N, C-alpha and C positions, 0 to 999 in steps of 0.2 A: 622337103628339107629346105631350110633357109639358113644362110650364113651371114654373120654380121660381126663386126669389130664391136664387142659389147662395152668397150670403154669410150665409144663415140656415140653421143646422144642421138644424132640424126640416124645413124644406122640402127640403133636399138628401137627408135620410134618407127622406122620403116619395117623392121622385123615384127614388131608388135602389131602393126596394121596388117601385115601379111598374114599373121597367125590368126588374128581376130576374123579376117575376111574369109580365110580358108578352113579354119578349125573351130571357131567360136571362142568361148572362154576357156581358160586353163584351170586345172586343179592343182598342179604341182610346179614349183619352180626349184631347180637345182642350180645354184649359183656356184659353178666350179671352174670358171676361168681363172687362170693363174700363171704367173711366171716367177722365177727365182733368179738370184744372182748372188754369188759369193764374192764379197769385196770387203776390204777393211773399211771401217766407218770414214776414216780420213780420206779415202779414195772415192767415196760415193759422190757423184755429181748431182746437181740439182735435177738434171734430166733423168738420171737413174732413179732418183727419189720419186719424181713425179710419175714416171712410167710404171714403177712398182705399184704406186697407189692407184693410178688410173686402171690398171688391169686387175689387181687384186681386190680393190675396194670400190672404186668408183663404178665399175661395171656391175657390181652387186646392187648398188643404189639405183642405177639406171634401169636395169632389168626388173628389179622388184617394183620400182616406181611405175613401170609401164604396165604391170599386170595386177598389182595388189588391189586396185579398185574392183576388178572382177571378183576377187575372193571376198572382199568386204560386202559386196552386193549379194553374193551367193551365200554368205555366212558360212563358208568353208574353204579350206585350202591348206596346203603344206608348202613351206618354204624351207629349203635345206641349203645351208651355206657351208662351203668347204673352207676350213681354216688350216691350221698346221699345228703340230706340237710346238713349233717355235713361236706360235702366237700365244702359247701358255707359259713357256719357259724362257723364251728368248734364245737366239742362236748367235754365237760369236761369228763374226765376219758376215752376218746377214742381218744387220740392224734394220735396214729398210724393209726387208721381207718380214722379219719378226714384227715390226711395228704395224705393217699392213694387216698381217694375219691376226694380231691382237685386236685391231679395229674391227675385223670381221666378227670376232667374239662379242664385242661390245655392241655392235649393230644387231647381232642375233638376240641378245638378251633384252635390249631396249625395245626392239620391234615386237618381240614376243609379248611383252607387257601391253604394248599399244594395240595390237590387233587380236589379242586373246579374246576380248569380249565379242569379237565377230567369229569366233570358233576357228581361228586360223592358228595352226601350230608352226612355230619357227624354231628350228634347231640347227645345230652346227656339228659337223664332223671334223675332227682335228687328227689327220693321219700323221703317222711317224714316217719312218724310212719305207717308202713304197717303191717297187720295181716299176718305174715309169720313164718315159722319155726325159722328164725333167731331171732325173737322177742318172741318166745314161752316161754323163761325163765322169762319174765316179769310177776310179780304177778298182781293180779286184782287191788290192790290199785295203783300201778305204772301206769297201763293202764288207770285207771280213772283220775289220775293226768295229763296224757299226752292228754287225751280227753279234759280236761278243758283248757289246754294251746293251743289247736287247735281251731281257730275261727269257724270252721264248727262243732266242738263239737263231732267229731267221729274219729275213727282209719280208715285209708285207707285199701282198699282191693287189692289183686293181680290183679283183673279185672281193677281197676283204672289205675294201671301202664300199664297193657297189652293194654288198649285202646289207650294210648298215644304211646306206641311202635308200635302198629298196624297203627296208623295214620302216624307216621314217616316213616314207611316202605312202605306206599302207595304212589301213584302218587300225592295225594293231598298235599304232602309236598315238591314237587319238587323245590320250591323257598325258602326253609328254610335250612340253614346250619350254623353250629358253634354256635348253641343255646343250652341253658340249660333250660329245662322245669321242674319246681317244681311241684310235685304231693304230696302236703303236707297239704291240707286242710286249707291253709292260715297261717300255723305255721311260715313260712318264707316269710315275705312280705318286 
């Protein structure tokens, strides 16, 4: 196991060197580093904005850049990026989060076109409300309201997201690229 702050280029490069030395070339990248913050737009500081983009977007660029040459050389690979339903619809009091997650979607679609000729699939998963540490600050009343807003009437699990990531990492997704998969219980239709 190797740990790194994936928003820091030196740490990502050190991580990549460690992985190449100890494991060789990689087949799958899952860009899932993320943070969120609920704040009125007028209260978002420049540091808030930069940190949101560093973790949610720049990290994706750095990690993909560190390993995509391996995939291009091998003419195969899977890149799976984690966005959010707010990257599709926008979320009130989460402008910087929504903007960063929308950038993930644009990154996914553009990179899919660019590396497709090298037989690399690039896809995106856009979860809705999922029971994670990121949402642990939500009180019971808020969670109940979110359940009511979700057509399936429940909050998603990490397993729901992992199943889609697993599918996209498998050979079963070899003819799928540039797509955004909503795992949101029907909240975004």
